C-alpha positions in Angstrom: -33.6 28.1 4.9 -35.4 24.9 4.2 -34.0 22.7 1.4 -36.9 20.8 -0.4 -37.3 18.0 -2.9 -40.6 17.5 -4.6 -41.7 14.1 -6.2 -44.7 15.0 -8.3 -45.4 13.8 -11.9 -47.9 16.5 -12.7 -46.0 19.7 -13.7 -48.8 22.1 -12.8 -49.1 20.7 -9.4 -45.3 20.9 -8.9 -45.2 24.5 -10.1 -48.0 25.3 -7.7 -46.2 23.7 -4.7 -43.2 25.9 -5.5 -45.2 29.0 -5.8 -46.8 28.3 -2.4 -43.5 27.6 -0.8 -42.2 31.1 -2.1 -44.7 32.7 0.4 -43.5 30.7 3.4 -42.1 32.9 6.4 -38.7 31.7 5.8 -36.6 31.0 2.6 -37.4 27.6 0.8 -34.9 26.3 -1.7 -36.4 23.7 -4.2 -33.4 21.3 -4.7 -35.0 19.2 -7.2 -38.4 18.3 -8.8 -38.6 14.7 -9.9 -41.5 13.0 -11.7 -41.1 9.2 -11.5 -40.0 6.5 -9.1 -37.1 5.8 -11.2 -36.0 9.4 -11.3 -36.5 9.8 -7.5 -34.5 6.6 -6.7 -31.6 8.0 -8.8 -31.8 11.5 -7.3 -31.9 10.4 -3.6 -29.1 7.7 -4.2 -26.7 10.4 -5.8 -27.8 13.8 -4.2 -27.0 15.7 -1.0 -29.7 15.4 1.7 -32.6 17.6 1.7 -34.5 18.8 5.0 -38.0 17.6 3.7 -39.7 16.1 0.8 -43.1 16.8 -0.6 -44.3 13.6 -2.5 -47.3 12.6 -4.4 -48.3 9.0 -4.2 -49.4 8.0 -7.7 -46.6 8.7 -10.2 -46.3 7.9 -13.9 -44.3 4.6 -13.3 -45.9 3.5 -10.0 -46.7 4.4 -6.3 -44.1 6.5 -4.6 -43.9 4.1 -1.8 -41.8 1.8 -4.2 -39.1 4.5 -3.7 -38.7 3.6 -0.1 -38.1 0.0 -1.0 -35.4 0.8 -3.5 -33.3 3.4 -1.7 -33.0 5.0 1.8 -34.8 8.1 2.5 -33.9 9.8 5.8 -35.7 13.1 5.3 -39.4 13.6 6.7 -42.1 13.5 3.9 -45.3 15.4 3.5 -47.6 13.4 1.2 -49.6 15.5 -1.1 -52.1 13.5 -3.0 -55.6 13.1 -4.1 -56.0 9.6 -2.6 -57.1 9.4 1.1 -56.8 5.6 1.3 -53.0 5.6 1.7 -52.8 7.6 4.9 -51.6 4.7 7.2 -49.0 3.5 4.8 -47.7 7.0 4.2 -46.9 7.3 7.9 -44.9 4.1 7.8 -42.6 5.9 5.2 -41.3 9.0 6.9 -44.7 10.7 6.7 -45.1 13.8 9.0 -48.2 15.1 7.1 -50.7 13.9 4.6 -52.3 16.6 2.6 -55.2 16.0 0.2 -55.5 17.8 -3.1 -56.9 20.2 -3.8 -55.2 21.9 -0.8 -55.0 25.5 0.6 -51.7 27.1 0.6 -52.1 27.4 4.5 -52.0 23.4 4.6 -48.5 23.5 3.0 -47.2 26.3 5.2 -48.6 24.4 8.4 -46.6 21.3 7.1 -43.5 23.3 6.8 -44.0 24.9 10.2 -44.7 21.4 11.8 -41.3 20.4 10.2 -39.6 23.3 11.9 -41.2 22.6 15.3 -40.0 18.8 15.1 -36.7 20.0 14.0 -36.3 22.4 16.9 -37.2 19.7 19.4 -34.8 17.2 18.1 -31.4 17.7 19.9 -28.1 17.1 18.1 -27.7 14.0 20.4 -31.3 12.6 19.4 -30.4 13.1 15.6 -27.2 11.2 16.2 -28.9 8.5 18.0 -31.6 8.2 15.2 -28.8 7.9 12.6 -27.3 5.1 14.6 -30.5 3.4 14.8 -31.1 3.8 11.1 -27.9 1.7 10.5 -29.2 -1.8 10.3 -25.7 -3.4 10.9 -25.5 -1.7 14.4 -27.1 -3.1 17.6 -29.7 -0.9 19.1 -28.4 0.7 22.2 -31.0 3.4 22.8 -34.6 4.2 21.8 -36.2 7.5 21.3 -39.7 7.9 22.8 -41.8 10.9 23.2 -43.4 12.1 26.3 -46.0 14.6 25.7 -44.4 17.2 23.3 -40.9 16.3 24.5 -38.6 13.4 23.2 -36.5 11.1 25.6 -33.5 9.0 24.9 -33.5 5.7 26.8 -30.7 3.3 27.1 -31.8 -0.1 26.3 -29.6 -1.6 29.0 -31.7 0.5 31.6 -35.0 -1.1 30.6 -36.0 -3.6 33.1 -39.4 -4.9 31.6 
């Protein structure tokens, strides 16, 4: 089961995403659909964690990137938008996929599959390490790097140069 939050201000687009996700190979639970920056910030500050977020960029009260400035988002994000000029910025904000509207259902399913592949590669140790790294008060003791399709944990103390 994959728990999803959708950040989309167009009701028809949000409903279409839900319908497409219903046809995915495993169950997808839509935890919440929010339609504004303000509503998203309140939701992410007060709700249990979701596995993945599908997010439009232009919302009724601003750009979704503002959400990341106002609260902490730990879940990976699939940006689903009409605007192609925000690709680089999206990947600075937990982006794992960038899908342009109008999209095919296969693009959404591939994004969910990509999420599952990343999730299966990440070990509990790596996920714990990432949570430690996300805590700005802690000193970094490790870094996570990728080598091909694998991930490695490297102790900072073992780096010579």
